C-alpha positions as CSV (number, residue, x, y, z in Angstrom):
1,X,-37.4,24.8,-27.0
2,X,-39.4,24.9,-23.7
3,X,-38.7,22.2,-20.8
4,X,-41.5,19.6,-20.5
5,X,-42.8,21.0,-16.9
6,X,-43.3,24.4,-18.6
7,X,-45.3,23.2,-21.4
8,X,-48.9,24.3,-21.8
9,X,-50.0,22.4,-24.8
10,X,-47.3,20.0,-25.5
11,X,-44.2,19.8,-27.2
12,X,-45.2,19.7,-31.1
13,X,-48.6,21.3,-31.3
14,X,-50.8,21.8,-34.3
15,X,-53.8,23.9,-34.3
16,X,-57.1,22.5,-35.9
17,X,-59.3,24.7,-37.9
18,X,-63.0,23.9,-38.4
19,X,-64.1,26.2,-41.2
20,X,-62.6,29.4,-40.5
21,X,-62.3,28.9,-36.6
22,X,-59.5,27.5,-34.5
23,X,-61.2,25.2,-32.4
24,X,-58.5,22.8,-30.9
25,X,-55.0,22.1,-30.4
26,X,-53.2,18.7,-30.7
27,X,-49.9,17.5,-29.7
28,X,-49.0,14.8,-32.2
29,X,-46.0,12.5,-33.2
30,X,-45.5,10.1,-35.8
31,X,-44.5,6.8,-34.5
32,X,-42.7,5.3,-37.4
33,X,-41.6,2.0,-35.7
34,X,-45.2,1.0,-34.7
35,X,-46.7,2.7,-37.9
36,X,-49.0,4.8,-35.7
37,X,-50.0,8.4,-35.3
38,X,-49.8,9.3,-31.5
39,X,-51.9,11.9,-30.0
40,X,-50.3,12.9,-26.7
41,X,-52.8,15.8,-26.1
42,X,-55.9,17.3,-27.4
43,X,-57.1,20.8,-26.0
44,X,-60.6,22.5,-27.1
45,X,-60.3,26.1,-27.5
46,X,-62.7,28.3,-25.5
47,X,-66.4,28.3,-26.5
48,X,-66.3,25.0,-28.5
49,X,-68.0,21.7,-27.5
50,X,-66.2,18.1,-27.6
51,X,-69.0,16.8,-29.5
52,X,-68.8,19.2,-32.3
53,X,-65.1,19.2,-32.9
54,X,-64.1,15.4,-32.0
55,X,-65.5,13.9,-35.2
56,X,-64.1,16.2,-37.7
57,X,-60.7,16.2,-35.8
58,X,-60.7,12.4,-36.0
59,X,-61.4,12.3,-39.4
60,X,-58.6,14.7,-40.2
61,X,-56.2,12.7,-37.9
62,X,-57.1,9.5,-39.9
63,X,-56.3,11.5,-43.1
64,X,-53.1,12.7,-41.8
65,X,-51.9,9.3,-40.8
66,X,-52.9,7.8,-44.1
67,X,-50.7,10.7,-45.8
68,X,-47.8,9.9,-43.5
69,X,-48.2,6.2,-44.5
70,X,-49.3,5.2,-40.9
71,X,-51.7,2.5,-40.0
72,X,-53.6,4.0,-37.1
73,X,-54.4,7.0,-34.8
74,X,-53.8,6.2,-31.2
75,X,-55.0,8.7,-28.4
76,X,-52.9,8.6,-25.2
77,X,-53.6,11.9,-24.0
78,X,-54.2,14.8,-22.1
79,X,-56.6,17.7,-22.3
80,X,-60.4,18.2,-22.5
81,X,-60.7,16.9,-25.9
82,X,-58.6,13.8,-25.3
83,X,-61.6,11.5,-24.2
84,X,-63.9,12.3,-26.9
85,X,-61.1,11.6,-29.4
86,X,-60.1,8.4,-27.8
87,X,-63.6,7.2,-27.8
88,X,-64.1,7.9,-31.6
89,X,-60.6,6.7,-32.6
90,X,-61.4,3.4,-31.0
91,X,-58.1,3.8,-28.9
92,X,-57.3,3.3,-25.1
93,X,-54.9,5.0,-23.1
94,X,-51.8,3.2,-22.3
95,X,-52.4,0.7,-25.2
96,X,-49.2,-0.2,-27.0
C-alpha cells in the first residue's frame, strides 16, 4: 500500500501492451453500482503518441468493461493520455 499523496500512477494500475511494447499505464476501477468502468488516470510511456495509443486502448477498455458485465467506460482522469481517451470514449470529466 502506498498513501495517495505518494502514488505516481494511481492506486491499481494496469499496463497496456500494444503489440510487444508497453505503451501506457491506466488506473482502473469497476464501479459496479453504476455498471461502469472508471478510468482514474492514463499515462503514456515515453516515446509513444496519444493518437497511436488512445484508439486501441479505448477498444480494450470497452472489451474489459463487457467482460466485467459493465455498461460503459468513463474517463475521469489525470495523465497525458486522459484527454485523448476521454474524447474517444465519449465521456467527460466529472460526469456521474
